[in-house]
C-alpha positions in Angstrom: 0.1 0.1 -0.1 1.3 3.4 -1.1 1.6 6.2 1.8 0.5 9.8 1.8 2.0 11.8 4.5 -0.3 14.9 5.1 1.4 17.5 7.3 -1.5 20.1 8.2 -1.2 23.5 11.0 -1.6 27.1 11.1 0.1 29.4 9.0 3.9 29.9 10.2 4.1 26.9 12.3 7.1 25.1 10.1 5.0 23.0 8.2 7.5 23.9 5.0 10.6 22.9 6.8 9.4 19.4 8.3 7.9 18.9 5.2 11.0 19.1 3.4 12.8 16.8 6.6 10.3 13.9 5.7 10.7 14.4 2.3 14.7 13.9 2.0 14.1 11.0 4.6 11.8 9.7 2.7 13.5 10.4 -0.6 10.2 10.9 -2.6 8.4 14.3 -3.5 6.0 17.2 -1.9 3.3 18.8 -3.0 1.6 21.6 -1.4 -1.7 21.8 -0.5 -1.9 25.8 0.1 -4.3 27.7 -2.0 -2.1 31.4 -2.7 1.2 29.3 -3.2 0.0 28.1 -6.3 -0.5 31.1 -7.9 3.3 32.3 -9.9 2.8 36.4 -9.3 2.0 35.9 -5.7 5.5 34.8 -3.6 6.1 37.0 -0.6 3.0 37.6 1.0 2.1 33.5 0.5 5.3 32.4 2.1 6.3 30.3 -0.7 9.5 28.1 0.1 12.7 29.9 -0.7 14.8 29.2 -3.8 16.9 27.3 -1.2 13.9 25.3 -0.1 12.5 24.4 -2.8 15.9 22.5 -4.4 15.9 20.4 -1.4 13.6 18.6 -2.6 11.0 18.5 -5.7 7.7 20.6 -5.3 4.2 20.4 -6.9 1.7 23.1 -7.1 4.2 26.0 -6.0 4.0 28.2 -9.1 2.2 26.2 -10.8 -0.5 28.9 -11.9 -1.3 32.6 -12.9 -3.9 34.6 -10.5 -5.7 35.4 -14.2 -6.7 31.5 -14.7 -9.6 29.7 -12.6 -8.7 27.4 -10.3 -11.0 25.5 -7.9 -10.8 23.1 -4.8 -12.4 20.2 -7.5 -10.1 21.4 -10.2 -7.0 21.1 -7.7 -8.8 17.2 -6.4 -8.4 16.2 -10.3 -5.0 17.4 -11.0 -3.3 16.4 -7.9 -5.0 12.9 -7.7 -3.4 12.2 -11.2 0.1 13.7 -9.9 -0.3 11.6 -7.2 -1.1 8.1 -9.2 2.1 9.4 -11.2 4.8 9.9 -8.5 3.2 6.5 -6.6 4.1 4.3 -9.9 8.0 6.3 -8.4 7.6 6.2 -4.8 6.2 4.2 -2.1 5.4 7.2 -0.7 4.6 10.9 -0.9 4.4 14.0 1.4 1.6 16.5 0.8 2.0 19.8 2.9 -0.5 23.1 2.9 -2.6 25.0 5.4 -6.1 25.3 2.7 -8.3 23.0 5.3 -10.8 22.6 1.4 -7.9 21.4 -0.6 -6.2 18.9 1.7 -10.3 17.0 2.1 -10.5 17.5 -1.3 -7.4 15.1 -1.3 -8.0 13.0 1.7 -11.9 12.5 1.7 -12.8 14.3 -1.7 -15.3 17.0 -2.8 -19.3 17.0 -2.6 -21.5 16.8 -5.4 -22.0 20.8 -5.7 -25.0 22.1 -7.3 -25.3 23.9 -10.6 -26.1 27.7 -9.8 -27.2 31.2 -11.7 -24.5 32.8 -13.3 -26.7 36.0 -12.8 -26.4 35.7 -9.2 -22.8 35.5 -8.6 -22.5 38.8 -11.2 -24.7 40.5 -8.5 -22.9 39.2 -5.6 -20.1 39.9 -6.8 -20.9 43.6 -8.5 -22.7 43.7 -4.3 -18.7 43.1 -2.5 -17.9 45.4 -5.3 -19.8 48.4 -4.3 -20.2 47.7 -0.5 -17.5 44.9 0.7 -17.4 42.7 2.7 -19.2 43.1 5.2 -22.8 42.9 3.0 -21.7 39.8 1.9 -20.9 39.0 5.6 -23.7 39.7 7.0 -26.1 37.9 4.4 -24.2 34.8 4.7 -24.6 34.5 8.1 -28.1 35.0 8.3 -29.1 32.8 5.3 -26.6 29.6 6.2 -25.0 30.3 9.8 -23.5 26.4 9.4 -21.1 27.1 7.0 -20.9 30.7 8.1 -18.9 29.1 10.9 -16.7 26.8 8.7 -16.2 29.1 6.3 -13.0 31.6 5.9 -14.8 35.0 6.7 -12.0 37.5 5.0 -12.5 35.1 1.9 -14.8 37.4 -0.1 -14.7 34.2 -2.9 -15.7 31.5 -0.2 -18.4 33.4 1.2 -20.3 34.0 -2.1 -20.2 31.2 -2.6 -22.0 30.0 -0.1 -24.5 32.6 -0.7 -25.0 32.5 -4.4 -25.9 28.4 -3.6 -28.4 29.6 -1.4 -29.8 32.2 -3.7 -29.9 29.9 -6.5 -31.0 26.5 -5.2 -32.8 27.7 -2.2 -30.6 25.2 -0.5 -27.4 26.3 1.7 -24.4 24.6 1.0 -23.9 23.2 4.4 -26.2 20.7 2.9 -24.2 19.7 0.0 -21.3 19.2 2.8 -21.8 16.0 3.9 -18.0 15.3 4.1 -18.8 12.2 2.4 -15.4 10.3 2.8 -14.5 8.9 -0.4 -11.5 6.0 -0.4 -8.6 6.3 -1.9 -6.3 3.8 -3.6 -3.3 4.8 -0.7 -3.0 5.0 3.1 -3.1 8.6 4.2 -1.2 10.1 7.3 -2.1 13.5 9.0 0.2 15.1 11.0 -0.2 18.3 12.6 1.8 20.6 14.1 0.9 23.3 16.4 2.8 25.0 19.7 1.4 27.8 22.5 -0.5 30.4 20.7 1.9 33.2 22.2 4.8 31.6 20.4 2.8 31.2 17.1 1.5 34.5 17.4 4.8 35.9 17.6 6.4 33.7 14.8 3.4 35.6 12.8 4.5 38.6 13.6 8.1 38.1 13.0 7.4 36.5 9.0 5.0 39.7 8.4 8.0 42.1 9.8 10.1 39.6 7.4 7.9 40.1 4.3 8.0 43.9 4.7 11.3 43.5 4.6 11.6 41.9 1.6 9.2 43.8 -0.3 5.6 42.9 0.1 5.4 46.7 -0.8 6.8 46.4 -4.2 5.3 42.7 -5.0 1.6 44.0 -4.4 1.9 47.1 -6.3 3.1 45.2 -9.2 -0.2 43.6 -8.4 -2.6 46.4 -8.8 -3.7 45.9 -12.7 -5.1 42.4 -11.0 -6.4 43.9 -7.8 -10.2 42.9 -8.5 -9.2 39.2 -8.7 -10.3 36.8 -5.9 -7.1 35.5 -5.2 -5.5 38.9 -4.1 -8.3 39.4 -2.2 -6.9 37.7 0.5 -4.6 39.1 3.9 -1.4 40.6 3.2 -2.6 41.9 -0.4 -5.8 43.7 0.7 -4.6 45.8 3.4 -1.8 47.2 1.1 -4.2 48.1 -1.4 -5.6 49.5 1.2 -2.7 51.6 1.7 -1.6 52.4 -1.7 -4.6 53.5 -2.3 -4.5 56.2 0.6 -6.8 54.4 2.9 -4.5 53.8 5.9 -0.8 54.7 6.4 1.9 51.2 6.5 1.9 51.6 9.5 -1.7 50.3 10.2 -1.9 48.1 7.0 1.4 45.8 8.3 -0.6 46.1 12.0 -4.3 44.8 10.0 -2.1 41.5 8.2 -0.7 40.4 11.2 -3.7 40.9 13.1 -5.8 39.4 10.0 -3.1 36.5 10.1 -3.1 35.9 13.4 -7.0 35.4 13.1 -6.9 32.7 10.2 -4.3 31.2 11.9 -6.9 30.6 14.9 -9.5 29.4 12.0 -7.5 27.0 10.6 -6.6 25.1 14.0 -9.5 25.5 14.7 -10.7 23.1 10.9 -7.5 21.2 11.5 -8.8 19.8 15.4 -11.7 18.3 14.0 -9.9 15.9 12.5 -9.7 12.8 15.2 -7.4 11.6 12.7 -4.5 13.6 13.1 -2.0 13.2 15.1 -0.4 16.5 16.6 3.1 17.4 17.5 5.5 20.3 18.2 6.6 22.3 15.6 10.7 20.7 15.6 9.4 17.3 17.0 11.2 15.8 13.7 12.5 13.2 14.4 9.5 11.8 16.4 7.6 12.7 13.7 9.6 10.8 11.2 9.5 7.3 14.2 5.8 7.8 13.8 5.2 8.0 9.9 7.9 5.0 10.0 5.3 2.7 12.9 2.3 3.9 11.0 4.1 2.6 7.0 5.6 -0.6 8.6 
């Protein structure tokens, strides 16, 4: 039986480092399940692995798509499963790593079949978001589908619009389609979670944001201004700098907001991943015990 080791956890916890250590130990390859690191135009603000890290082990789904391309969770499921099948012809073990719960779930459990929606409703909601901002979308979704609202990344307008368009098109809540019926995969899955005390994690997040600023986040976002209406860029680290560039907030405030929104995002990630009872949790840096655990599970 082939084995997929899946590494999850909040942003800035050290998932990339552990994935590389495991890939080197098993002499294998890494599949990224980070919904923002797919995009080649977004590097600093997505904390992609460095050139040195990418050289330590083969990586897939890093810089694989453009922000101008539509790339859904369903697309990822199909493409990643095809890739996994190919890679398993030469490896017994593969490593998947990422903080995007929906993308991890798509590979481990499969996606539910989604209903067709009225595209005019989607257009109307996108226009509403452009005119009125995220708050009206957030309020509508919390009223019409509170179950989905509690699970969704509430700073991600694309995901919230998705919930609204389903309920407005079908009269049924998106949460009612999310049965999470597990699809059997033809490989073994070992789930590893990384977490640490909150104060330490938040300190690491703040440090990472400071490093992003030092490495040129403002310049990266400036270069992407022509594309700022694309959903891929309506995300933490980019939205706040766009607000600064149009003069809504000063740079210090923008940086503080990035830190605050990233900490909130990390909290939501943990809430999502902790619900999975199949995940075994470790402290960052506990690589020896993770390797020992995975070897025991594979044996």
